[in-house]
N, C-alpha and C positions, 0 to 999 in steps of 0.2 A: 599043181600050179593053179588050178581053178579055185581050190580052197584058199590059196594065198590071195588071189584077186577078190574073192568074196569077202574076206576079212577087211581088205582095204576099202571096199565099197561100203561095207557096214559102218566102218569108222568115220568115213566122210559123211554118211547120212546122219549119224549121231551128232557130229559137229555142227552140221547145218541146222538140225533141230534145236540144239543148244543156243546157237546164235539167234535164231528166230525167236525163241522164248525170251532171251535177254532184251531184244528189241521191243517186245510187247510189255515187259515189266517196267523198264526204265523210261522216264519221260523228261522232257525239257523243263528245268526249274524256272525258266524265264518265259515259258509259254503263256500267252494271254496278258503279259505285262506291257503297259504302255506308259510313256513319260511325256507330260505336257509342261513345258517351261512356263512358270507363272511370271507375271509382270512384277517388277520391283515396286514396293509401296513407297511413295514419296510423301512425307509429312512436312507441310509448310505452314507458315503463319505470315500474316501481312504486316508490313511496316505501318505502325500507327502514329498518328500525330495527336498529341495530347499534352496536358500540363503534367510534367513529371516531377513528383515530390519525393524528397528523400527524408526519411525519418530516422532518428536514433532512439533506441529503447533505453529508457532510464528506469531505475527501481526506487520506489518511494515506500513510505509506510503511512498507514492511516493513523491519525492522532486525534484526540478530542479537542474541542474548541478551547478549553483551558484546563489547567491542572495546577493546584497549589498545595504545597506541603506546609502545614501550620506548625508554629512554635509558640512557646510561652514567652512572649516578648517583654513582659514587664517584671516578672518576679521569678524566683527559683523556689524549689521545694520538692516535695514528694508527690508522685502521681497517685490519685485516688481512684478515679473511675471514668469510663465513657458513659455518656447518656444515650448513645445510639449504638446500632450494630453495624457490622461490616456490610457494605453494599446498600445500606439504607440511604434514602434520599433526604437531603437537608436543604434548608433555605439559608440565604445569607443572613448572618446575625444569630442563627441558632446556636445554643450551647452544645458542644460536642464532647468536650473533655473537661474534667474538674481535677484540680490539684488538691492534695490533702491540706486542710486548713490547720491541723495540729491544735494548738491552744487558742487559735484565733476565734473559734466559736465561743469559747468561754469568755474571752475578752469582750467580744461583741455583746454577749448576754449581760455581763457585769456593767459594761459601759451604757447599755440601753437603760438599765435601772437608774444609773446616775443621771443620765440625760432626762428621763421622765421625772425624777425627783426635782432636778433643777428647774425643769419647765413648770412644775406645780408651784414651787416657791416663787418663781418670777410672776406667774399669773396671779398668785395671791397678793404679792406686794404691789403689783400694778393696779389691781382692783382696789386695794386699800388707799393707795395714793389718789386714784381717780375719784373715789367717793368722799375722802376726807381732806385731801390736799396735804396730808402729813406723811412722814417717813419716805421722803423722796430718795434719800440716800440708800435706804434698804431696797427700794425698788430698783435703783440704778445698779446696786451691787449684785442683786439677784439676777438682773438681766445679763451682766457680764458673766456670772457663773453659768447661766443657762447657755449663752452663746459659746462658751468655752467647751462645755460638756457636749454640746451639739456638734461642734467642730471635731472633737475627738471621736465621737460616734460615727460621723460621716466618713472620717478617714479610715476607720476600721471596715466600714461597709465597702469603701473603694478597694481596700485590700482583699476583701472577700470576693468582690466582683472580678478582680484581677485573677483570681484562681479559676475562673470560668473562661475557657478558651473557646471562642466562637468561630463559626465558619465565615470566611471572607467572600465566598461565592456560593451560589446554589448549584447543587449537583449530587453526585453519588460518593459515599465514603468508600475509598478504594484501598486505603492502608490505615492500620491501627497498630503501630509498632510498640507502644508502651504497655507495661504491665503494672498492676497495683504495687506500690512500694518503690518503684524506680525513682531515682533522683533525677529531677528535671531541671535543666539549665536553659538559658535563652537560645542555645544551639541544638537542643534535643528535639528531634522531630516527634510530633504528637499524633497527627493524623493527616491524611491526604484527601482532598476533595477533587473530583474529576467531573467536569461539565461535558457530558456527551450529547448534549442537545443538538450539536452540530459536529460532523466529522470533517476534518481537514486532512490534507496530504502534505507530508514533510519529505523533502528531497535534500540529501546532503551530498555536496560535491566540492572538490577542491577548485574546480573551474566551473563558474556559473554558466558557461557556454553562451554568453550573451543574453541570458534571460533577464527581463526587466519587469518591473511592476506593471500589472495590467496585461501581460502576455497570457495567452491561452494555450494549454497543452491538452492533448487527447489522452484519455485513460482507456486502455484495452480491458474489456470485460470478458472473462472466460465464457466460452460457449455462447457468445453473442456477437452479432455483426454491428451492433449499435455502440458507438463510442460515446464516452462521457467527457465533456469539456471541463477543464479545471483552470480557474483564473489565478494568477500569481497575485497574492494580496500582501505578502510580507517577505522581505529578504534581509536576513541577519547574517552577514558574513557569507559563509558557505551553506547556510541553512535557508532553504526556500520553502515558504508555506503557500499552499494552493487551496482554493475553495472550489470543490466540484459543483456543477450545476444541479446534480442530484446524487444521492448516495445509493449505490447498488448493494445488494445483499452480500456480494462477494467481498466487499471491504467495509462493511458496516461496523466491524468490531475494531477496537483499538489494537494497533500493532500488526494489522494485516498487510502483507506485501502487495504493493500496487504497481502495475506496469504502466509506464507513461511513454507516450510517443512525442518526441520533440522534433519539430520540423526544422531541419538543418540546412536544407537547400531546395530550390525549386526552379524548374525551367518551364517557361510558358511556351506552349506550342512546339514541344520537342518531338523529334522523330525517335520512336522507341521500338526495339526488337527484343526478343527473348535472349537472355545472356547465353544460353546453351547452344545457340546457333553460330557463335563467333569462334573462329579458329585463329590462334596466334602462334606462328612458327616462323623461324628464319627471318625475324625482324618484320614480318608482315602481319597485318590484321585484316582478315577477309571473311566473307560469307559466300554461300552458294545461293544464287538467285535463279528461280525457276520461272520460265516464260510460258509454261504450259506444255512444252515439248522437250526442252533441253535445260540442263543445269549448267550455269557458268559462274566462274569465280568473280568476285567483285571486292576490290580493296576498299576498306572503310576506315574512318577515324571515329573513335568512340569518346564519350564524355562520362557522365555520371552512371554508376551502376548501383542498383538497389532492388532488393526483394525479387531477384531473378530477372530483372529487366535492365537494359543498357540503352543509354542515349547515343544516337548516331549523329555526329556533327556534319559529316558529308559522305557521299558514296552511294546513298540510297534515296529513293523517292517514296513518298506516301503511297500505300496501296500495293507496292511490289511484294511478291511472294518470296520469302526467305526459307531455305531448308532448315528444318528443326533437327537438332541432334545429328549433325553430319558425321560425327565419329562413331555413331552407334552401329 
């Protein structure tokens, strides 16, 4: 009987030791943790009163001051050669292209000989008549022969000169489409001259959007906060030509895409808030106004919206704080 009680006592003692060991090994996972509730961050912006301007972005292209494609306007024939190279600078009146004269050179040479002989005969007959008073008929006859040969010679020279196609403006040779031996008519393009001494801006639109001569548009320049002003100097149907007050390197080349800002509307002294502060739901348009302690809803009526800002027609006062991004 004693042995039985001894065994029970030993088992109870072992169990107690096991429980004590477990209490020493296990620990509370949340021991030492504390939580402090942070204040909610309220981001607001003030209702501003300013001139609210609405712009529309248009796309234009930089173009040279003038560009002319030249043709052989007087005669037809075969192309001979260019007297200049591509991208060379020429002045107005310079010979740029020459047509093949064919047999004209021979005709001019032969006629020049006839002209010189007729000139000598006339001068000899005139001198004889002036010194002797005789042979007046021979003098008059040789004069007519000389004038006729001179006329024929000058006509051939005019034909030769017509074979030379000259630049009609000063600039750079930008196209040379003809090859030696090509047949040239009055509708065949020979060369193009481009005057890039001044860069203009061309804007094409089906609707001129009320743009008039003398209007000024702003040009956005990449990586710059400084705008360039461009004055409308010509309107041809839907083509509008503008002259910038200076040429930026970003559009100094012909054909560069240019971003234009057209002022389409303006409100003087308008109340303006950030567009992302406005909530529109259930037929209401409202914002949250912060008085320093509490946020309260305020119904508003809006006007123009542009570039992230909205005009407020009524419901707010200048200087009030409006909650920014209320849905965030």
